[in-house]
C-alpha positions in Angstrom: 23.4 -12.4 4.5 23.6 -14.2 1.2 26.7 -15.4 -0.6 27.1 -17.1 -4.0 30.1 -19.3 -4.8 32.1 -18.0 -1.9 31.8 -14.5 -3.4 32.1 -11.8 -0.7 29.6 -9.6 -2.5 25.8 -10.0 -2.2 24.2 -11.4 -5.3 20.7 -11.3 -6.7 21.6 -14.1 -9.3 21.4 -17.7 -8.3 24.0 -20.4 -9.2 21.8 -21.9 -11.9 21.3 -19.9 -15.1 18.1 -17.9 -15.1 17.5 -18.2 -11.3 17.4 -15.6 -8.6 18.6 -15.8 -5.0 16.0 -15.0 -2.2 17.5 -11.5 -2.2 17.0 -11.3 -6.0 13.3 -12.4 -5.7 12.7 -9.7 -3.0 14.3 -7.1 -5.3 12.2 -8.1 -8.3 9.0 -7.9 -6.1 9.8 -4.4 -4.8 7.1 -1.9 -5.8 7.8 0.9 -8.3 7.2 4.4 -7.0 6.7 6.4 -10.2 4.8 9.7 -9.7 3.4 9.3 -13.2 2.0 5.7 -12.7 -1.8 5.6 -11.9 -3.5 2.3 -10.9 -6.8 1.5 -12.7 -9.9 1.6 -10.5 -11.9 -0.5 -9.9 -9.3 -3.0 -8.7 -7.0 -4.1 -5.9 -3.9 -2.2 -5.0 -1.1 -3.5 -2.8 -0.4 -1.0 0.0 3.3 -0.9 -1.0 2.3 0.6 -4.4 2.3 4.1 -2.9 3.6 7.2 -4.6 4.8 9.1 -1.5 4.9 8.2 2.1 5.7 10.4 5.1 6.3 8.7 8.5 5.7 5.2 7.0 7.9 2.2 6.6 7.6 -0.7 4.2 8.1 -3.8 6.3 7.7 -7.6 5.6 4.0 -8.4 5.9 2.6 -10.2 8.8 -0.4 -11.1 6.6 -0.5 -14.3 4.6 0.0 -13.8 0.8 1.2 -10.2 1.1 4.8 -9.3 0.4 5.0 -5.9 2.2 2.8 -3.9 4.4 3.0 -0.1 5.0 3.3 0.7 8.7 2.8 4.2 10.2 5.7 5.3 12.4 3.5 7.6 14.4 0.3 9.6 14.0 0.5 12.6 11.7 2.1 10.9 8.7 0.4 10.1 5.4 0.6 7.8 2.5 -0.5 8.6 -1.1 -1.8 6.5 -3.9 -2.3 7.5 -7.6 -5.4 6.0 -9.0 -7.2 6.4 -12.4 -11.0 6.1 -12.0 -12.5 4.6 -15.1 -16.1 5.8 -14.5 -17.2 8.6 -12.1 -19.4 7.5 -9.2 -19.6 5.7 -5.9 -17.0 3.2 -5.0 -16.6 0.8 -2.1 -13.1 1.0 -0.6 -12.0 -1.9 1.4 -8.7 -1.4 3.3 -6.9 -4.4 4.9 -5.4 -3.0 8.1 -4.2 -3.9 11.6 -4.2 -2.0 14.9 -6.8 0.4 16.2 -7.3 4.1 15.4 -8.9 6.3 12.8 -7.9 6.7 9.1 -8.7 9.9 7.4 -9.0 9.7 3.6 -8.5 12.8 1.5 -8.5 13.5 -2.3 -6.0 15.2 -4.6 -7.1 18.7 -3.3 -6.9 17.5 0.4 -10.7 17.5 0.7 -11.9 15.0 3.3 -13.7 12.0 1.6 -14.1 9.7 4.7 -12.9 8.7 8.1 -12.7 5.1 9.1 -12.5 3.8 12.7 -10.4 0.6 13.1 -10.9 -1.7 16.0 -7.8 -2.6 18.1 -7.5 -6.3 17.0 -5.8 -8.4 14.3 -6.0 -8.0 10.5 -9.4 -6.8 9.4 -11.1 -5.2 6.5 -12.6 -1.7 7.0 -15.0 -0.4 4.4 -16.3 3.0 3.3 -18.0 4.5 0.3 -16.2 7.2 -1.7 -17.6 9.4 -4.5 -14.9 9.7 -7.1 -14.7 11.8 -10.3 -13.4 10.1 -13.4 -9.7 10.4 -14.3 -6.3 10.4 -12.6 -6.2 11.5 -8.9 -4.3 11.0 -5.7 -5.8 9.5 -2.5 -4.1 10.3 0.8 -4.5 8.2 3.9 -3.8 9.7 7.3 -3.7 7.3 10.2 -4.0 8.9 13.7 -1.7 6.4 15.5 1.7 4.8 15.1 1.8 1.1 14.3 -1.3 1.1 12.1 -0.5 -0.9 9.0 -2.1 -1.4 5.6 -1.7 -4.4 3.3 -4.1 -3.6 0.4 -6.8 -1.3 -0.9 -9.7 -2.7 -3.0 -12.0 -0.4 -5.0 -15.4 -1.8 -6.3 -17.9 0.2 -8.3 -21.3 0.4 -6.6 
């Protein structure tokens, strides 16, 4: 635990003016979970930028240059991302993931868009093509096994 100037309370502020403690830096980097926030596609989205998560935990990332990863507690949970698609059409979706199993991807209306199979090995990028309409929408990811984790989702226009 972190203490500043023998203060018994935790602090996010460092001793120097305008500085943060490691706890403060972690707090500032925490993602915002605003149901009205949509991330512009094409682009890269950190997995911790989810809107809702059922049976998932945000844990310190095991992958270099990533703050948090989203880890499934067990199969049957899901994690949702709000995206705003600039132009309707086909998009390549790259998901950085670890641990084997399948990932079902569904749209706002819970229509199946794709299923990805992940090999049981270290961090890897799995890729699929999605046909997305223009405008705001929610993508849902359903991993079929516990321990599967995601660090990022990258959307590219084909």
